[in-house]
N, C-alpha and C positions, 0 to 999 in steps of 0.2 A: 495701710499695710506697710510695715517697716521692713526693709530689706536688711537682713543680718549679714555678717561677714560670710563670704562664699566658702563652702567646703571644697576640699580637693576634688571630690567626685562630681561636684556640680550642684546647681540649684534646680529643683523640680517644682514647677507649678502644677498642682493637682486641683483641677476644678472639681467641686463636689467632694472635697476632702472630708467633710463632716457627714457624708452620705454613707450608705451601706458598704459599698466597695471601698470608698476612700478611708474609712476608719480602720480597715485592715491593711490597705496598701501603704498609707502614710507611715505607720510605725515600722513596717518592713523596709521601706526606703531609708528611713533613718538608721536602722540597724546596719544597712549596707553602706553607710557613710555619706548619704546624700543629705543636703539641706532641703527641707520640704516647706514649701510655701502654699498656704491654702487659699483657694478661691471660693469665698463664701459670701452669701447675702449679708447686708445690702451692698457691700463694697464691690463685689464682683457680681454683676447682674447681666445675664444674657439678654434681658429685655431692654437694657439701657446701655447702648454702645459707648457713650462718652464715659460713663462710670467704669465700664469694663476696660476701656483703653487705658484709663488712668491707673487702674489696678494692675494691669499687665505691665505697664511701663515701670511701676514701682517695684514689681516682683523681679523684673529683669532676669528671666529664667534662662537656663541652659537647655532644659527639657520641659515639655508640657505633656501631661496626661489628662485628657479632657473627658471626665466622667459625668459632669453636671448635665442635667436635662430631665425630661419627664420620661421615666422608665417603666411605666405601668401600661401594659397592652390595652387594658379596658378603660383607659382614661377617656372620659366622656366629652372633653372639650377639644375638638379637632383643631380649631384655630390656635389654641395654646400649644398643641403639639408641634405645629409647623413653626410658630413664632419662636419657641424655645429651641427645639431640636435642630431645625433647619436654618432659620434666619439667625438665631443666636450663635450657632457655630460659625456661620459666615462672618458675623461681627468679630468673633474671636480671632479668626484667621486674618482678617483685615488688621486687627490690632497687633498681631504677631509679625506681620510682613515687614515692618521697618527694622526689626531685629533679626531678620533671616540669616545674616552673616554669622551670628553667634549661636543660633539655635542648632542643637545636635539631633533632636528628635521631637516630633509632635505626634503623639498617639491619640487617635480619635476613637471613642467607643461607639460602635454601631450596634447591631443586634443580629442574631441568627434568624429573627422573625422576618427578615427581608426575603428569605427563601420561600416562605409560605408553605403550601402543601406540595413540596418538591417530590418528584418520583425517584430521584437518585437516592441510593442507600449504600453507604452513608453519603451525606451531602458534602461536596467539595467546594472549594472557592470558585470553581468553574461552573457550578450548578447555576442555571439562570435564576435571577431574582424574580419572585412572583408574590409580592406582598399582598396580604388580604385584610389589613387593618390600617387605620390612619397612623397609628404608632409606627408600624413597619414602613409605611410610605414616607413618613417624615424622616426616618433614618436613612432610607435609600436616597431620598432627595438630598440629604446632608452629604452622603457619600459622593453623589454625582457632582455636587458643588465643590467638595473638597478636592476632587480630581483636577479641577482647574488650577489648583495651587501646587500640584505635584512638581512643577518645574520652578517653584518659588520657595517652597518650604519642605523640610524633610519629613513628610507625613507618612504615617502608617495607620491604616484603618483596621480595626479589629471587629470581628463578628462573634461575640461570646455566645455560646449556647447556655441553656439555663444553669444557673448556679444558686446555691443556697448557703445559709449560715447564720450564726448568731448576729442579731441586730437588724435582720431583714424585716421590712414592714409587714404588719399584720394583714394588709390587703392582699399579700401574695399567698399562693396556695399552700406551700409546704409549711411556712410559719403558722398559718391558720390551723392546719392539721396538728402540728406540734403543740400549739397552745391548747387545743381541745383535748389532746391526750394528756398534757401536763395537768389540766384541771379535772381530768377524768370525767369529762362531759359525756352524757348519755348518747348524744346524737350530734352529727355535723351535717350541715347542708352544703352540697357541692354542685358543680355543673357537670360537665362531661367526665365520666369516670374512666373512659377508655383511652384517654390521651397518653402518649408516650413521649418522654423527654429525657434529656441528660440532666443529672443532678450533681453538678460539680460542686466542690467545696470552695467557698469564697477565698479561703486561704491559699488553695492551689491556684486559683485565678490570679490572686495578687502576686504570687511567685512568678507566674507566667508573664505578667505585665512588667515586672522588674527585669526579667531575662530578655524580653522584647526591647525594653528601653536600652539595654546594653548591647543589643545585636546591631549589625549594620543594615538591617532591613528597612527599606522605605519605598514609597511610591508603589504600594501593594496593599491588597486586602488579605487579611489572615483570619481563619477560623480559630477560636479558642474552644476546643472541644476534646472529648475523650474517646468518642466513637462508641460509647456504651449507653444504651437507652434503657429506661425503666418506666413501667406503667404506674399510673397513680395508684391503682389497686395494690401494687407491690409495696409502695411506700406505706400504705395503710397497714399492710401485713407486717412490715418491719416494725412499725411503731407499736402494733399490738403485741408482738413478741418481746420488744424491749421493755415495755411498760407493764405488761400483763393485763392491760385494760382493753376490753372490747367495746367498740363504739359502733352505733348504728349509723349508716350513711343514707341520706335522703337527697334525691336529685331535685334541686330547686330550678324550675324552668327560667327564672329570672337570672340565674348564673350561667345558663347555657348560651354561648356566643355563636351566632350564625357564621362568624368568620374564624371559628376555632381551627387552629392547625393541629391535625391529629397526631402526626409523628414528626419529631424534630431531633434528629441525631446526626452529628457532624463527623467528618473525617479530620483527624489530626495529623495526617501524613505530612503535609507541608510544614506544619508547626514543628514536628520532630526533625524534619530535614534541616530546619534553621537552628533549632535550639538543642538538638540531641535528645537523649532519653528524658522522659517526663514522668514525674511521680504524682499520683493523684491520691488524695485522702479517701479512705474507705467510707462509703455512704453511711454505714452503721455508726461509725465514729462521729460523723457530722451530725447525724440525728441525735445522738446522745449529748453532744456538745450543745445543740440547740435546746434540748429539753432542760438544760441547766439554768436558762434565763429566759424571761419573757421577750416577745418580739417588740419592735418599735410600734407605737400606735400607728394605725392606718392614716 
């Protein structure tokens, strides 16, 4: 990893730069005048602390946005989830600690899944965490560990609610639906059809990350949310209207999770207090954008 000359706005190390969120966030940071350094395998490896420490030292960042990790709720290797999401993030913070004096912000991406089946509506940052999957538990453990660095590093923890967009993996629900409608497939197999989620646009989320990077906020947990929930059935209805194609839905019991979170809709009140007015991309525009190109392979 070669460190280039530092821009006036600073150097941002984005772990997971080549992932779904990173591919949208990186160019946006560059447009805003930041120098972007990517943390990618094999040089930047959450499972190999020595390699990661060397990569972090070479990057010598002013800011860090930590997106790398296992981000699929149904991932079937629990040990890998904790090794990457929890222990791997611990290794990253240890690598960053010697440069604490120069670091201006370290943003750690957690997940709204830590709230589980919360009864608050909408869910605020004060809603008690009640994770129901190993993925969510690995992220909540990461948060708890990161809090022990609040007095040593300028850390901000984000809990993004569901977001979608071009380039998202085919194992995720909305890209799977979009792909079936794009191919005009006759049928799609799904799990629980009654779940309700936010469906933010990844470009809106990338914009929020940049604004949080530039905010004074630290030593806090922050929802990235819109407060607007949509059912899976309504997404199918939207795609039917946009494409003119009707698709049969079949419930596959193998895709129904016992730990399914039924409704996950967050409050963005605190986010707006810090950042001011927020603009979200219209869901229909996002779906049309996704229909224009295939998803990443699962």
